[in-house]
N, C-alpha and C positions, 0 to 999 in steps of 0.2 A: 504493499500500499504506499502511496506517496502522501506525505503530510507536510504541512507548512507550519513553522513556529516562528512567531514574531520575536525579534531579539534586538538588544541594544548594540551588539557588536558582531563581528564576523566569525569568531572562534566558538567552538563548542562550550567553552567555559563562560561564555557571555550570559548575562542574566536574561531570562525571558522578559520580554517587554509586556507589561500588563495592558497596554493600550494597543489593541490589534491594529486599528486604522492608522495610528500615528507611530507605529514601530519604525525604527530606522532601517532595519534589515528583516528579510524573511529567509529563514533556513528552510530549504526544501529537501526532505530526506526520503529515500526509498527504503522502507523498513525491512524489505526482503534482502536487498544487496548492500545496504549501508551507504550507498552513493549519496553524496550531499552537495548541494549547490547553494550559494548565498546570493540573494538578489536585493538590490537597494529599493527602498520605499520613500526616498527623499522627496519626490514630488507630492506625496500625500502627507508627509511629516508636517509641512507648514500650510496645508490647505485651509482656507477660511472655513469651508464646509465641505461635506461630502467625503472626508477622508476615509471613513469606514467602508463606504460603498465602492470607492475607487480601489482601496486596498483589497477588498473582496474580489473585485473583478480582476485585479492583477494576479492574485493567487489562482483564481479559476483559469486564467490564461496560461498559467504555468502547469496546468494539468494535475493539480492536487486533488486527492480524494477526501482529505480531512484536514482540518485546521485544529492545532493544539495550542491553546492560548490561556491566559489568565482570565480575561474577560472579553466579551463580544457584545456590542450594541445592537439595537433592534434592526437598523437599516442594513448593516453588514450581515447580520444573521439571516435576514430575509434574502438577500442576494445569494449568499452561500447556499442556503437550503434550496432556493429555486434552481441552482445548478447541481443539486444532489451532492453537495460537499457536506460531510458530517463535521460537526463542531464539538470539540472536547474542551471543557473549561476546567479551571482549577490548577493549571500548570504553574508551578513555582520553582524557584531556583534557577539553575542554569539550563541552556538548551540541552545539554547531555542529560540532566535530571528529567527534563520533560520527555525526551525520547524514551528513557528507561521507564518512566511512569506510564507512558502510552503502551509500550511493549508489555508491561506487567498488567495492563488492564485496570489500573487504579484511578484513572480519570473518568469523570462522568460525561457521557454524551449529553449535550444540552438539547433540551426540548424547546427552549426559548432563549432569548437574549438574557444575559445576566447583568447588564448595565443599561441605564437609560441613555438616550441619545445626548450628544454634545458633551461627553464626559471629557474633562480636561485634566 
């Protein structure tokens, strides 16, 4: 499965970014092969509005099947679910911690957004 994790930096020891839409980077990981690519999210980082929706579309365009994040707002959640991308919330610690939590099945698949819109 291919997952995307929002992060503050480019290495595996980077903290997971709590703010999906305004994360600086997205780590895209193939959980079967371990292959990892890192993609910038700078255009959405400073967006006046629509950061979550644009970030959701960006990870959809990368072909991910799931997003592993700390939090996800309602508009980003709706875009992801419309594209059949699963959302797992509650990721904490580093990107490596989030990968391990996902693999261990300890993250909860979200049934709805867990943050209100315009969370700063």
